[in-house]
Residue frames relative to the residue before (quaternion, step in Angstrom):
aa qw qx qy qz dx dy dz
M 1.0000 0.0000 0.0000 0.0000 0.00 0.00 0.00
K 0.3197 -0.8032 0.4858 0.1292 3.59 -0.77 1.07
T 0.5706 -0.5952 0.4503 0.3426 3.55 -1.06 0.78
K 0.6290 0.5867 -0.3260 0.3923 3.58 0.98 -0.87
D 0.5746 0.6110 -0.3524 0.4151 3.55 1.28 -0.58
F 0.7236 0.3883 -0.2351 0.5199 3.63 1.21 -0.39
D 0.4601 0.6729 -0.4566 0.3564 3.59 1.12 0.55
Y 0.0436 0.7741 -0.6314 0.0153 3.56 -1.28 0.53
E 0.4421 -0.6767 0.5131 0.2887 3.52 -1.18 0.49
L 0.0514 -0.7881 0.6132 -0.0147 3.63 -0.80 1.05
P 0.3988 -0.6869 0.5515 0.2551 3.54 -0.81 1.01
E 0.5626 -0.6482 0.4038 0.3167 3.55 -0.89 1.00
E 0.6354 0.5706 -0.3301 0.4022 3.59 0.97 -0.77
L 0.6432 0.5377 -0.3086 0.4495 3.60 1.29 -0.32
I 0.5164 0.5904 -0.4200 0.4564 3.58 1.34 -0.05
A 0.3466 -0.7611 0.5160 0.1853 3.58 -0.47 1.26
Q 0.2453 -0.8060 0.5284 0.1051 3.57 -0.71 1.13
T 0.7864 0.1360 -0.0662 0.5990 3.58 1.12 -0.60
P 0.5328 -0.6223 0.4613 0.3407 3.61 -1.18 0.56
L 0.5783 -0.5634 0.4730 0.3527 3.55 -1.30 0.51
K 0.6065 -0.5679 0.4099 0.3763 3.58 -1.13 0.53
D 0.7586 0.2266 -0.1189 0.5992 3.55 1.08 -0.78
R 0.4828 -0.7165 0.4193 0.2790 3.55 -0.46 1.24
S 0.7756 0.3939 -0.2110 0.4457 3.59 0.77 -1.06
S 0.5294 0.6515 -0.4075 0.3594 3.62 1.22 0.10
S 0.4408 0.6937 -0.4607 0.3351 3.56 1.27 0.08
R 0.5497 -0.6263 0.4421 0.3318 3.51 -1.21 0.43
L 0.2102 -0.7823 0.5795 0.0893 3.50 -1.18 0.53
L 0.1443 -0.7597 0.6302 0.0698 3.55 -0.72 1.12
V 0.1745 -0.7920 0.5819 0.0609 3.56 -0.69 1.13
L 0.0738 -0.8019 0.5926 -0.0164 3.51 -0.57 1.24
D 0.3693 -0.7017 0.5747 0.2022 3.56 -0.87 1.06
K 0.4398 -0.7394 0.4491 0.2412 3.59 -0.44 1.26
D 0.7797 0.4131 -0.1903 0.4304 3.55 0.90 -0.91
T 0.7646 0.3299 -0.1811 0.5232 3.65 1.17 -0.65
G 0.4442 -0.6942 0.4662 0.3215 3.59 1.15 -0.50
D 0.4070 0.7111 -0.4715 0.3263 3.60 1.33 0.06
I 0.2179 -0.7926 0.5663 0.0602 3.57 -1.10 0.92
N 0.0024 0.7610 -0.6484 -0.0221 3.58 -1.09 0.80
H 0.2944 -0.7445 0.5728 0.1758 3.50 -1.19 0.63
D 0.0945 0.7988 -0.5839 0.1098 3.58 -0.88 0.91
Q 0.5061 -0.5863 0.5152 0.3670 3.61 -1.35 -0.30
F 0.5555 -0.6134 0.4204 0.3720 3.60 -1.00 0.69
S 0.5831 0.5934 -0.3789 0.4053 3.64 1.02 -0.53
N 0.6877 0.4428 -0.2830 0.5009 3.62 1.27 -0.27
I 0.2464 0.8028 -0.5102 0.1856 3.57 1.24 0.41
C 0.6039 0.5911 -0.3780 0.3782 3.62 1.00 -0.68
N 0.5650 0.6075 -0.3792 0.4098 3.62 1.22 -0.52
Y 0.7309 0.4066 -0.2347 0.4954 3.58 1.18 -0.45
L 0.6018 0.5418 -0.3535 0.4683 3.58 1.29 0.01
E 0.2272 -0.7621 0.5941 0.1205 3.57 -1.21 0.46
K 0.5852 -0.5548 0.4537 0.3793 3.54 -1.18 0.58
G 0.7609 0.3194 -0.2673 0.4975 3.58 -0.87 0.99
D 0.4704 0.6348 -0.4539 0.4120 3.59 1.24 -0.14
V 0.2420 -0.7284 0.6192 0.1659 3.60 -1.29 0.51
L 0.1536 -0.7745 0.6103 0.0633 3.60 -0.64 1.17
V 0.1453 -0.8094 0.5686 0.0230 3.55 -0.74 1.15
L 0.0978 -0.8075 0.5815 -0.0174 3.49 -0.62 1.31
N 0.3620 -0.6935 0.5812 0.2238 3.48 -1.27 0.62
D 0.1772 -0.8447 0.5008 0.0647 3.57 -0.39 1.27
T 0.2626 0.7540 -0.5519 0.2406 3.62 1.07 0.64
K 0.2551 -0.7455 0.6050 0.1144 3.50 -1.28 0.61
V 0.4182 -0.7115 0.5171 0.2268 3.55 -0.82 1.03
I 0.2596 -0.7297 0.6159 0.1443 3.52 -1.04 0.95
P 0.5297 -0.5821 0.4836 0.3830 3.69 -1.17 0.44
A 0.0154 -0.9025 0.4289 -0.0362 3.48 0.60 1.30
R 0.6255 0.5357 -0.3386 0.4550 3.62 1.32 -0.21
L 0.0449 -0.8149 0.5763 -0.0420 3.57 -0.66 1.19
I 0.1427 -0.7642 0.6240 0.0787 3.57 -0.95 0.85
G 0.1326 0.8039 -0.5683 0.1149 3.63 -0.60 1.08
V 0.4304 -0.6762 0.5359 0.2653 3.53 -1.31 -0.26
K 0.4945 -0.6087 0.5217 0.3358 3.53 -1.21 0.61
E 0.4817 -0.6924 0.4508 0.2922 3.54 -0.82 0.93
E 0.6865 0.5325 -0.2755 0.4113 3.58 1.03 -0.80
T 0.8130 0.2192 -0.0698 0.5349 3.55 1.04 -0.90
G 0.4306 -0.6819 0.4933 0.3260 3.69 1.07 -0.51
A 0.3973 0.7111 -0.4879 0.3138 3.60 1.18 0.20
V 0.4445 -0.6914 0.5044 0.2644 3.58 -1.02 0.89
I 0.0509 -0.7808 0.6223 -0.0236 3.50 -0.94 1.06
E 0.1858 -0.7501 0.6248 0.1117 3.56 -1.12 0.86
L 0.0717 -0.7585 0.6461 0.0464 3.58 -1.01 0.89
L 0.1129 -0.7317 0.6655 0.0948 3.47 -1.20 0.73
L 0.3524 -0.7569 0.5242 0.1675 3.52 -0.59 1.30
L 0.1482 -0.8298 0.5366 0.0400 3.60 -0.57 1.10
Q 0.8192 -0.0532 0.1055 0.5612 3.61 0.78 -0.91
D 0.3377 -0.7041 0.5896 0.2063 3.47 -1.04 0.97
L 0.2017 -0.8098 0.5478 0.0589 3.55 -0.64 1.25
G 0.6014 -0.5843 0.3486 0.4188 3.56 1.29 0.06
S 0.8190 0.2187 -0.1747 0.5008 3.58 -1.21 0.48
D 0.6336 -0.5857 0.2899 0.4141 3.53 1.12 0.89
T 0.4938 0.5992 -0.4449 0.4462 3.58 1.23 0.67
W 0.0854 -0.8078 0.5833 -0.0069 3.50 -0.97 0.99
E 0.3434 -0.6716 0.5984 0.2701 3.53 -1.20 0.56
C 0.0371 -0.8230 0.5661 -0.0272 3.60 -0.77 0.97
L 0.3353 -0.6438 0.6403 0.2515 3.44 -1.44 0.34
S 0.1336 -0.8228 0.5517 0.0279 3.60 -0.51 1.20
K 0.0228 -0.7745 0.6312 -0.0359 3.51 -1.27 0.66
P 0.5247 -0.3859 -0.7467 0.1353 1.47 -1.22 2.20
A 0.5341 -0.6819 0.4224 0.2670 3.53 -0.88 1.14
K 0.6502 0.5610 -0.3402 0.3833 3.59 0.96 -0.86
R 0.6310 0.5365 -0.3536 0.4347 3.67 1.14 -0.31
L 0.6623 0.5108 -0.2995 0.4591 3.59 1.27 -0.16
H 0.0073 0.7672 -0.6413 0.0095 3.51 -1.20 0.71
I 0.6797 -0.4701 0.3555 0.4367 3.59 -1.16 0.32
G 0.7581 0.3239 -0.2438 0.5108 3.60 -0.66 1.01
T 0.4634 0.6670 -0.4449 0.3773 3.62 1.27 -0.25
I 0.1847 -0.7564 0.6206 0.0927 3.56 -1.03 0.89
I 0.0917 -0.7728 0.6264 0.0434 3.66 -0.80 0.98
T 0.2264 -0.7869 0.5707 0.0623 3.51 -0.88 1.09
F 0.1074 -0.8042 0.5817 0.0576 3.64 -0.79 0.92
G 0.8557 0.1205 -0.0982 0.4935 3.51 -1.18 0.81
D 0.8127 -0.2575 0.1754 0.4925 3.55 -0.88 -0.97
G 0.6828 -0.4792 0.2917 0.4681 3.56 1.28 0.31
S 0.4946 0.6813 -0.4242 0.3335 3.58 1.27 -0.07
L 0.7528 0.2282 -0.1578 0.5969 3.53 1.29 -0.18
K 0.0391 0.7813 -0.6214 0.0440 3.51 -0.93 0.97
A 0.1900 -0.7792 0.5897 0.0947 3.51 -1.12 0.76
E 0.1454 -0.7865 0.5966 0.0654 3.62 -0.78 1.00
V 0.4027 -0.7211 0.5196 0.2188 3.53 -0.78 1.12
V 0.0814 -0.8285 0.5539 0.0119 3.60 -0.57 1.09
E 0.7883 0.0297 -0.0420 0.6132 3.63 1.26 -0.27
K 0.2059 -0.7582 0.6064 0.1230 3.55 -1.06 0.80
L 0.1219 -0.7934 0.5956 0.0303 3.57 -0.92 0.91
D 0.6418 -0.5087 0.3864 0.4243 3.59 -1.27 0.01
E 0.8060 0.3429 -0.2255 0.4265 3.54 -1.46 0.12
G 0.6861 -0.5043 0.2896 0.4370 3.63 1.02 0.65
L 0.5293 0.6371 -0.4189 0.3722 3.61 1.27 0.07
C 0.0560 0.7589 -0.6487 -0.0059 3.53 -1.32 0.46
H 0.3397 -0.6728 0.6001 0.2680 3.50 -1.41 0.13
V 0.0658 -0.8098 0.5828 0.0142 3.49 -0.93 0.95
K 0.3208 -0.7159 0.5822 0.2135 3.55 -1.18 0.66
M 0.3042 -0.7765 0.5285 0.1587 3.55 -0.73 1.07
H 0.1066 -0.7702 0.6274 0.0429 3.56 -0.98 0.92
Y 0.2333 0.7562 -0.5563 0.2537 3.55 -0.67 1.18
E 0.2702 -0.7080 0.6113 0.2281 3.57 -1.35 0.08
G 0.7043 0.4090 -0.3140 0.4880 3.60 -0.86 0.86
I 0.6742 -0.4633 0.3895 0.4231 3.54 -1.22 -0.63
L 0.4630 -0.7293 0.4223 0.2746 3.59 -0.55 1.25
L 0.6648 0.5117 -0.3391 0.4258 3.64 0.85 -0.84
E 0.6137 0.5193 -0.3533 0.4785 3.62 1.14 -0.56
I 0.6564 0.4983 -0.3228 0.4654 3.56 0.99 -0.75
L 0.6362 0.5199 -0.3257 0.4679 3.57 1.04 -0.71
E 0.6022 0.5426 -0.3576 0.4638 3.60 1.02 -0.70
R 0.7207 0.4431 -0.2625 0.4641 3.59 1.04 -0.64
L 0.7941 0.3097 -0.1435 0.5029 3.57 0.98 -0.83
G 0.7082 0.4458 -0.2894 0.4646 3.62 1.02 -0.42
T 0.2715 -0.7280 0.6010 0.1874 3.50 -1.43 0.12
M 0.6296 -0.5097 0.4192 0.4101 3.56 -1.28 0.31
P 0.3672 -0.7610 0.4997 0.1907 3.59 -0.81 1.05
L 0.0711 -0.8267 0.5578 0.0192 3.57 0.42 1.23
P 0.5994 -0.5813 0.4100 0.3670 3.63 -1.10 0.65
P 0.5934 -0.6197 0.3590 0.3672 3.67 -1.01 0.65
Y 0.6433 0.5215 -0.3657 0.4248 3.63 1.12 -0.30
I 0.6012 0.4977 -0.3801 0.4963 3.59 1.27 0.13
H 0.1583 -0.8405 0.5178 0.0189 3.50 -0.49 1.31
E 0.6678 0.4664 -0.3227 0.4822 3.59 1.17 -0.27
S 0.5345 -0.6394 0.4546 0.3144 3.51 -1.18 0.74
L 0.4107 -0.6951 0.5438 0.2288 3.58 -1.23 0.62
E 0.3345 -0.7760 0.5008 0.1875 3.57 -0.42 1.25
D 0.7701 0.2015 -0.1130 0.5946 3.61 0.95 -0.86
Q 0.3638 -0.7727 0.4847 0.1886 3.54 -0.35 1.35
S 0.6062 0.5984 -0.3537 0.3865 3.60 1.15 -0.56
R 0.5914 0.6019 -0.3480 0.4084 3.52 1.28 -0.41
Y 0.6500 0.4224 -0.3339 0.5363 3.54 1.33 0.04
Q 0.6058 0.4367 -0.3877 0.5404 3.51 1.22 0.74
T 0.4635 -0.6199 0.5384 0.3333 3.52 -1.25 0.52
V 0.6123 -0.5800 0.3885 0.3712 3.55 -1.23 0.47
Y 0.7317 0.3889 -0.2352 0.5080 3.55 1.29 -0.35
A 0.2704 0.7920 -0.4997 0.2233 3.56 1.31 0.38
K 0.0234 -0.8497 0.5238 -0.0554 3.62 -0.66 1.00
N 0.7989 0.3063 -0.1430 0.4976 3.59 0.68 -1.16
L 0.3233 -0.7688 0.5204 0.1836 3.66 -0.35 1.23
G 0.5187 0.6597 -0.4723 0.2697 3.55 -1.14 0.79
S 0.5927 0.6058 -0.3508 0.3983 3.57 1.28 -0.09
S 0.3526 -0.7250 0.5549 0.2052 3.53 -1.20 0.68
A 0.7653 0.1125 -0.1022 0.6255 3.58 1.29 0.02
A 0.5283 -0.6413 0.4585 0.3152 3.50 -1.25 0.59
P 0.4238 -0.6226 0.5719 0.3251 3.57 -1.24 0.51
T 0.2556 -0.8812 0.3752 0.1317 3.50 0.29 1.37
A 0.5460 0.5930 -0.4211 0.4159 3.63 1.15 -0.41
G 0.6604 0.5276 -0.3107 0.4347 3.60 1.08 -0.59
L 0.5228 0.6765 -0.4015 0.3284 3.60 1.25 -0.35
H 0.6096 0.5842 -0.3385 0.4152 3.58 1.28 -0.47
F 0.6364 0.5656 -0.3337 0.4046 3.63 1.11 -0.44
T 0.1768 -0.7525 0.6241 0.1140 3.51 -1.18 0.77
E 0.6588 -0.4756 0.3693 0.4510 3.62 -1.13 0.22
E 0.6615 0.5295 -0.2941 0.4423 3.55 0.99 -0.94
L 0.6673 0.4936 -0.3035 0.4679 3.58 0.98 -0.88
L 0.6492 0.5108 -0.3276 0.4586 3.61 1.00 -0.75
N 0.6179 0.5311 -0.3309 0.4760 3.56 1.10 -0.68
Q 0.6387 0.5303 -0.3022 0.4686 3.56 1.04 -0.89
I 0.6350 0.5455 -0.2966 0.4597 3.55 1.08 -0.82
E 0.6873 0.4657 -0.2762 0.4842 3.57 0.93 -0.96
K 0.6349 0.5410 -0.3392 0.4351 3.63 1.00 -0.68
M 0.6931 0.4573 -0.3066 0.4652 3.61 1.06 -0.50
G 0.6625 -0.5590 0.3052 0.3944 3.59 1.32 0.20
V 0.4677 0.6328 -0.4556 0.4162 3.52 1.28 0.31
I 0.3031 -0.7447 0.5628 0.1917 3.57 -0.91 0.89
I 0.1899 -0.7803 0.5914 0.0725 3.60 -0.83 1.06
T 0.1083 0.7937 -0.5931 0.0808 3.55 -0.81 0.93
Y 0.3879 -0.7671 0.4937 0.1316 3.55 -1.17 0.52
V 0.0424 -0.7117 0.6958 0.0868 3.49 -1.36 0.54
T 0.3179 -0.7343 0.5592 0.2169 3.58 -1.27 0.12
L 0.1208 0.7537 -0.6451 0.0352 3.54 -0.93 0.86
H 0.2848 -0.7564 0.5628 0.1735 3.65 -0.56 1.14
V 0.3409 -0.7708 0.5090 0.1749 3.53 -0.39 1.35
G 0.0659 -0.8423 0.5350 0.0052 3.61 -0.77 1.01
L 0.8736 -0.0868 0.0602 0.4750 3.51 -1.12 -0.82
G 0.5963 0.6125 -0.3871 0.3457 3.60 0.90 -0.74
T 0.6091 0.5610 -0.3559 0.4332 3.57 1.08 -0.61
F 0.7753 0.3897 -0.1884 0.4598 3.62 1.04 -0.70
R 0.6652 0.4985 -0.2960 0.4705 3.49 1.34 -0.13
P 0.2845 -0.7321 0.5840 0.2049 3.67 -0.78 0.90
V 0.5152 -0.5738 0.5133 0.3767 3.57 -1.35 0.20
E 0.1134 -0.8367 0.5355 0.0181 3.53 -0.44 1.16
V 0.6137 0.5352 -0.3712 0.4462 3.64 1.18 0.00
D 0.5841 -0.6135 0.4093 0.3389 3.53 -1.12 0.58
D 0.7441 0.2872 -0.1494 0.5844 3.57 1.02 -0.87
I 0.4268 -0.7390 0.4472 0.2679 3.62 -0.59 1.13
M 0.5927 0.5795 -0.3899 0.4012 3.59 1.14 -0.40
D 0.6285 0.5226 -0.3302 0.4720 3.59 1.30 -0.24
H 0.4983 0.6645 -0.4200 0.3658 3.65 1.29 -0.15
H 0.2442 -0.7588 0.5857 0.1465 3.52 -1.06 0.84
M 0.2435 -0.7749 0.5728 0.1100 3.57 -0.64 1.13
H 0.3306 -0.7280 0.5680 0.1953 3.57 -0.86 0.96
S 0.4860 -0.6995 0.4463 0.2744 3.56 -1.04 0.62
E 0.1398 -0.7591 0.6306 0.0812 3.55 -1.24 0.54
Y 0.4823 -0.6938 0.4809 0.2342 3.51 -1.12 0.85
Y 0.0166 -0.8111 0.5842 -0.0240 3.62 -0.86 0.95
I 0.1500 -0.7566 0.6331 0.0645 3.50 -1.33 0.49
M 0.0491 0.7374 -0.6733 -0.0240 3.57 -1.20 0.77
N 0.2737 -0.7804 0.5363 0.1686 3.54 -0.82 0.95
S 0.7165 -0.5061 0.2829 0.3878 3.57 -1.22 0.28
E 0.6050 0.5685 -0.3314 0.4482 3.51 1.20 -0.67
T 0.6748 0.4779 -0.2872 0.4835 3.53 0.90 -0.86
A 0.6228 0.5327 -0.3396 0.4616 3.60 0.99 -0.80
E 0.6733 0.4868 -0.3164 0.4578 3.62 0.88 -0.84
I 0.5988 0.5632 -0.3416 0.4556 3.61 1.02 -0.85
L 0.7358 0.4551 -0.2350 0.4430 3.51 0.77 -1.09
N 0.6506 0.4953 -0.3258 0.4746 3.61 1.05 -0.68
N 0.6137 0.5248 -0.3402 0.4818 3.61 1.11 -0.69
A 0.6470 0.5356 -0.3279 0.4325 3.62 1.00 -0.78
K 0.6330 0.5201 -0.3006 0.4883 3.52 1.14 -0.85
K 0.6709 0.5022 -0.3194 0.4424 3.65 0.86 -0.93
E 0.7530 0.3787 -0.2018 0.4988 3.59 1.06 -0.91
N 0.4901 -0.7181 0.4018 0.2875 3.61 1.24 0.38
R 0.4144 0.6675 -0.4929 0.3738 3.52 1.05 0.93
R 0.5932 -0.6369 0.3967 0.2917 3.49 -1.20 0.79
I 0.2098 -0.7183 0.6520 0.1218 3.55 -1.20 0.81
I 0.0742 -0.8010 0.5939 -0.0146 3.55 -0.62 1.24
A 0.2233 -0.7797 0.5756 0.1045 3.51 -0.65 1.24
V 0.2430 -0.7330 0.6138 0.1639 3.52 -1.01 0.85
G 0.8473 0.1114 -0.1171 0.5059 3.53 -0.28 1.28
T 0.5717 -0.5880 0.4475 0.3566 3.56 -1.20 0.42
T 0.5801 0.5776 -0.3798 0.4307 3.59 1.20 -0.50
S 0.6604 0.4759 -0.3093 0.4916 3.61 0.93 -0.88
T 0.6178 0.5642 -0.3300 0.4371 3.53 1.05 -0.81
R 0.6595 0.5133 -0.3135 0.4508 3.56 0.94 -0.89
V 0.6508 0.5037 -0.3326 0.4606 3.60 1.00 -0.69
L 0.6833 0.4975 -0.2831 0.4532 3.54 0.88 -1.00
E 0.6929 0.4518 -0.2930 0.4796 3.59 0.85 -0.84
T 0.5942 0.5621 -0.3566 0.4515 3.61 1.06 -0.61
I 0.7079 0.4514 -0.2577 0.4783 3.56 0.77 -1.00
A 0.6639 0.5048 -0.2934 0.4672 3.59 0.85 -1.00
S 0.6689 0.4965 -0.3110 0.4576 3.60 0.91 -0.85
N 0.6900 0.4939 -0.2754 0.4519 3.62 1.04 -0.79
N 0.7942 0.3175 -0.1180 0.5045 3.54 1.27 -0.52
N 0.5729 -0.6373 0.3630 0.3658 3.56 1.08 0.78
G 0.7550 -0.3922 0.2142 0.4798 3.57 0.97 0.96
I 0.6315 0.5180 -0.3505 0.4583 3.62 1.21 -0.03
F 0.3436 -0.7180 0.5735 0.1937 3.52 -1.13 0.67
K 0.0597 0.7988 -0.5978 0.0313 3.55 -1.10 0.70
E 0.6226 -0.5190 0.4263 0.4016 3.52 -1.27 0.37
C 0.2830 0.7492 -0.5489 0.2395 3.57 -0.69 1.02
S 0.0946 -0.7409 0.6582 0.0943 3.55 -1.38 0.20
G 0.2870 0.7425 -0.5831 0.1621 3.53 -1.29 0.36
N 0.5699 -0.5560 0.4715 0.3793 3.52 -1.32 -0.38
T 0.1116 -0.7822 0.6083 0.0754 3.60 -1.04 0.82
N 0.0854 -0.7455 0.6577 0.0660 3.52 -1.18 0.68
I 0.1943 0.8118 -0.5268 0.1602 3.60 1.06 0.59
F 0.1036 -0.7743 0.6240 0.0217 3.54 -0.95 0.97
I 0.1074 -0.8144 0.5701 -0.0115 3.48 -0.40 1.34
Y 0.1253 0.7633 -0.6178 0.1415 3.60 -0.76 1.11
P 0.7227 -0.4497 0.2829 0.4420 3.59 -1.22 0.36
G 0.6512 0.4246 -0.3819 0.4998 3.47 -0.91 1.14
Y 0.5905 0.5791 -0.3612 0.4306 3.59 1.25 -0.41
T 0.2864 -0.7462 0.5724 0.1830 3.55 -1.03 0.80
F 0.3044 -0.7744 0.5192 0.1949 3.58 -0.50 1.15
K 0.2054 -0.7887 0.5782 0.0383 3.59 -1.06 1.01
G 0.7848 0.4032 -0.1923 0.4295 3.58 1.07 -0.43
I 0.8086 0.2575 -0.1184 0.5155 3.60 1.04 -0.68
D 0.3324 -0.7414 0.5564 0.1744 3.52 -1.32 0.52
C 0.7798 0.0855 -0.0129 0.6200 3.61 1.12 -0.70
L 0.1803 -0.8019 0.5679 0.0437 3.53 -1.25 0.55
I 0.1490 -0.7348 0.6566 0.0817 3.60 -0.87 1.05
T 0.1307 0.8017 -0.5651 0.1444 3.56 -0.67 1.07
N 0.4746 -0.6255 0.5214 0.3342 3.55 -1.34 0.05
F 0.5796 -0.5289 0.4597 0.4160 3.57 -1.33 -0.20
H 0.2635 -0.8325 0.4813 0.0761 3.54 -0.65 1.19
L 0.6736 -0.5190 0.3674 0.3768 3.53 -1.28 0.42
P 0.5591 -0.5727 0.4626 0.3814 3.61 -1.11 0.53
K 0.8497 0.1482 -0.1369 0.4871 3.58 -1.16 0.73
S 0.4772 0.6867 -0.4319 0.3378 3.60 1.11 0.48
T 0.5947 -0.5589 0.4277 0.3887 3.60 -1.13 0.51
L 0.6163 0.5531 -0.3488 0.4389 3.63 1.12 -0.58
L 0.6467 0.4898 -0.3135 0.4936 3.59 1.02 -0.71
M 0.6153 0.5319 -0.3410 0.4714 3.55 1.18 -0.62
L 0.6092 0.5641 -0.3354 0.4453 3.58 1.09 -0.82
V 0.7272 0.4328 -0.2726 0.4577 3.61 0.70 -1.06
S 0.6151 0.5351 -0.3527 0.4592 3.57 1.17 -0.58
A 0.6365 0.4872 -0.3566 0.4800 3.59 1.11 -0.52
F 0.6544 0.5442 -0.3366 0.4029 3.64 1.02 -0.67
S 0.7090 0.2700 -0.2000 0.6201 3.58 1.11 -0.73
C 0.5075 -0.5500 0.4195 0.5137 3.46 -0.11 -1.44
K 0.6573 -0.5404 0.3340 0.4054 3.59 -1.02 0.63
E 0.6508 0.5309 -0.3326 0.4289 3.56 0.84 -0.97
F 0.6691 0.5043 -0.2972 0.4579 3.64 0.87 -0.99
I 0.6665 0.5093 -0.2987 0.4551 3.55 0.95 -0.98
M 0.6952 0.4704 -0.2931 0.4578 3.61 0.77 -0.91
K 0.5972 0.5332 -0.3397 0.4936 3.56 1.17 -0.59
A 0.6718 0.4945 -0.3029 0.4609 3.57 0.92 -0.84
Y 0.6195 0.5280 -0.3299 0.4781 3.60 1.08 -0.78
K 0.6526 0.5283 -0.3094 0.4465 3.58 0.96 -0.91
E 0.6560 0.4928 -0.2960 0.4891 3.56 1.11 -0.83
A 0.6323 0.5394 -0.3347 0.4441 3.58 1.04 -0.74
I 0.6508 0.5059 -0.3096 0.4740 3.54 1.06 -0.78
K 0.6258 0.5473 -0.3136 0.4589 3.53 1.03 -0.83
E 0.7446 0.3907 -0.2066 0.5003 3.54 1.02 -0.92
K 0.4413 -0.7383 0.4189 0.2912 3.55 1.34 0.16
Y 0.1448 0.7585 -0.6052 0.1937 3.54 0.73 1.12
R 0.4638 -0.6331 0.5434 0.2978 3.52 -1.35 0.45
F 0.2480 -0.8090 0.5223 0.1057 3.65 -0.84 1.00
F 0.8236 0.3091 -0.2631 0.3961 3.47 -1.59 0.36
S 0.8861 -0.1901 0.0395 0.4208 3.56 -1.35 -0.30
F 0.7824 0.2701 -0.1599 0.5378 3.56 0.87 -0.82
G 0.4896 0.7107 -0.3778 0.3354 3.49 1.28 0.33
D 0.7305 -0.4273 0.3108 0.4327 3.55 -1.29 -0.22
A 0.4682 -0.6996 0.4904 0.2255 3.57 -1.38 0.17
M 0.2211 -0.7210 0.6415 0.1405 3.48 -1.40 0.40
F 0.1175 -0.7562 0.6360 0.0993 3.53 -1.13 0.75
I 0.1951 -0.7659 0.6089 0.0670 3.56 -0.60 1.23
N 0.0744 -0.8703 0.4838 -0.0541 3.43 -0.03 1.43
T 0.0302 0.7598 -0.6489 -0.0277 3.57 -1.29 0.37
H 0.3140 -0.7227 0.5840 0.1951 3.58 -1.10 0.63
N 0.5632 0.6012 -0.4006 0.4010 3.54 1.29 -0.28
K 0.1295 -0.7932 0.5908 0.0713 3.53 -0.81 0.98
R 0.6852 -0.4890 0.3319 0.4257 3.51 -1.25 0.26
G 0.2631 -0.7574 0.5751 0.1622 3.60 -0.97 0.79
């Protein structure tokens, strides 16, 4: 299967640069997973497509101010680090820029010197491991010295940093927001619960995969980097009961999907309390074991996320929906509009 099969032309003006004032006022393209039929709506009307007994699964990860700009102690050269994953013992996996200026033993100083990073290992593709040196609480220092790691296609500054967090963000550790969740407000979540939909949470700390395009010709040659996930026992029980009772499981975002499919695939379709790292790569031909419906944003051309949604419905339906969204001037990517890939077919 070729990467070029997942390419499409997007006018640059359709890339959303800033979030809407009201999170739930974004547009919603509703795609029937099985027929390819398309309807246009507003996200604030999402309840019209949910049913009593559905389980809505949200990713409660919280973005850290993971982008740091510092200088090499020995030369004063400017270095950018993007913190991707906490490896423990104050060691982090980072994406560095420019990577060629770093070597093992390099010391990078940030701000007033209250935070320093020592390169302890160099990897491929601009990655490295650094040991953090500081006094106090690292996350408090990052709040002071770091910035939100907005995707490279967003060129405007973000006035309100909280707009790159979901309203239910809880567990710190992500390098990017689970953007399908950005459309929900507290009021909308309350409305969803009142209609009898069960809301539950998983955690996936979004890492390098969000920032890396697929650069190989054959998607089978693409290397997926791993991301850390958590599912607690309460969520596992809710999901297992839904499957037993033939109720729909609706994933909010590709990140929630990756958690659910990882756990279901590892346990013969059963969910259980667990945590770990996943490098699951979902593309057409994959058989879904964990989810029935998917709320998602519009994804970059040739991205693994576009491949995932193409696997969930079918590539022809997805590319038709994207063509329709472009024609109707939907807003794309992180701060853009939403898609609900819907089905009324439940497990038999």
